[in-house]
N, C-alpha and C positions, 0 to 999 in steps of 0.2 A: 522450496520454491519449484523444484523439479516436478513434484506431483501436480502443482497448479498448472505449470506450463504444459504438461502432458494432457491435462484435463481440458484446458480452455483453448489450446492452439488449434485443434481441429474445428472448433466452433467459430473461431475468429478468422481462420485462414481464407475462407471464401469471401471475406468482407474487407480484404486488403490490410489486415492487421497481422504483423509478424510477432512471434513470441520466441525469445531466446533465453537461454540460461548461460551462466558462466561459472568457471572455476577459478579460484584465486591461487596465486603462486604460493602464498603462505597461509597457514591457518591461524586465526586469532587476530587481534587488533595490533599487537606488537608495540604497545606503548606509544611514545612520541613519534615513532617511525610511521605508524599508521599505514602499513604495507598495503592493505586492501584499497586505499584511496587511489593509488596509481593504477591499479588494475581496473577499477571502475571508470576512471577517467579515460583509459585506453578503450574500454568497451563502449562508452558513450560516444567517443570520437568516431569509432567505427560505425556505430548506428547512424550518426549524423551524416557521415560520408555516404552511407548506403541509402538512407531513407529521407534525408533532409531534415527540416525542422519539424519533427513529429514528436508527439508525447512519448516520453520514456518513463517506464515504471520500474523502480528499484525497491528492493527490500532494505529499509533503512536501518542503519546503526547510528544511534543518536547520542553522541557524547554531549555533555552539558554546554560546550562552547560551539555547538553546531550552528552555523549561520542560517538565516532565514531569507536573505535577499534573493536567493535563487528561486523562491516561490512566487515572485512577482509574475502575474499573468497566468499562473498555473493553479490547478486544484490538487490538493494532496489529501489522500485518505490513508490514515494510519489504522491498521487492523492488527490487534495484538492479542495473543493468547495469554491468559492469566498465569499459566504454568511455565512460561518461557523463562529458562534459566541461562540463555545465551545473550539475548538482548533484553533490556530492561523495560517492562511495561510502564514503570514509573517515569523513565526517561522519555518514552513516547508521549505520555500525558503532559509532562512538563514542557516538552518541545511544542506540542499542539497548543497549549495554553499561551505560551510566549508568541508563537507565530500568529495565532488568532488575535491576540492583543495588539500586534503590530499591523493588523489589517489584512492578513493573508487568508485565502480561501482554504481552510483546513478543517477536516473532520476526523474523528477517531472513534473506532468501534472496538469493543473488547469481546473476546470469545472465551467464556469460562471453561476451564478444564483443558484447554488446548495449549500445547507447548510450542517450541520453536520449529519443530519439524513439520508442523501443520497436518500431521497424520490424524490426530483426533479431530473430528468434525470436518473432515476433508470436503464433504459436500457443501457445508456452509462456506468454507474458504473459497472453493471454486466458484460458487454462485455469486459471492460477494465480489470477487475479482472480475468476473464476467460482467456483472451489472455496472461496476465502476468503469470498466473499459468502455462500455456502451455509453455511459453518461458523459464521459470525457469527449466522446466523438459526437455527442448531441444527436443521436439517432432516434428519431421519433418512433419509427416502427421497429424498435429494438427487439431482439430475441432474448434480451436479459430477463431473468426471472422477475416478475412484477413485484413480489414482496420484497425482494432484495433491492430493487430499484427504489422502492419506497423507503427502505431502511437508510439507504445512502442519501436520498434527498432530505430525509428528516435529520440525519446527522449533520449535514452542511447548514441546516437552518436552526439547529438547536443552539441556545445561548451558552456561552462559555462561562465558567469552567465546567459546570455540571453536564452540559451537553456533550462534552468531550469524554464522558464516562459512559456512553450508551453501551448497553450490554446486548449482544445478539444471543438470545436464548437457544433457539433452534428453528430450522425451517423458515427463516425470515421473520421471526417474532422478536420484538425488542422489549427490553425492560429498561426504563429510564431512571 
């Protein structure tokens, strides 16, 4: 996520959008303790204090019992590399299917060959994040890359469950 933050922050800063990254106190999920949850809650509270009720984008870790109620009134784009060995591409798919079935505004895009670090295909990741950020802010004259904006719009309108398996090939091209 740090690479994405560094790439998109300068483009978004002049538009009133802040980009932050965080470090966790502990590495890993730590079983039932779920140590990162407290860290994320702390970070979200600080963002709300500083920016008010603004959209907050996080990199998800989706265990099977992850609730969906927090998605009410929000859009969620899950983008997952097929080679991710830290968080499960299958879990993000299952979560997206469940959330979509419950009526939430969820889309999912897969990036073949990319892993958890987002280093492979960094250009695609960065453009996807930039386009999604702009779409959440409903900016008509967006500086978002047009192909990626179309990819995101298509992902949100694609029927589940197959529409939640959209594959971003490269440079804004999609295989459904």
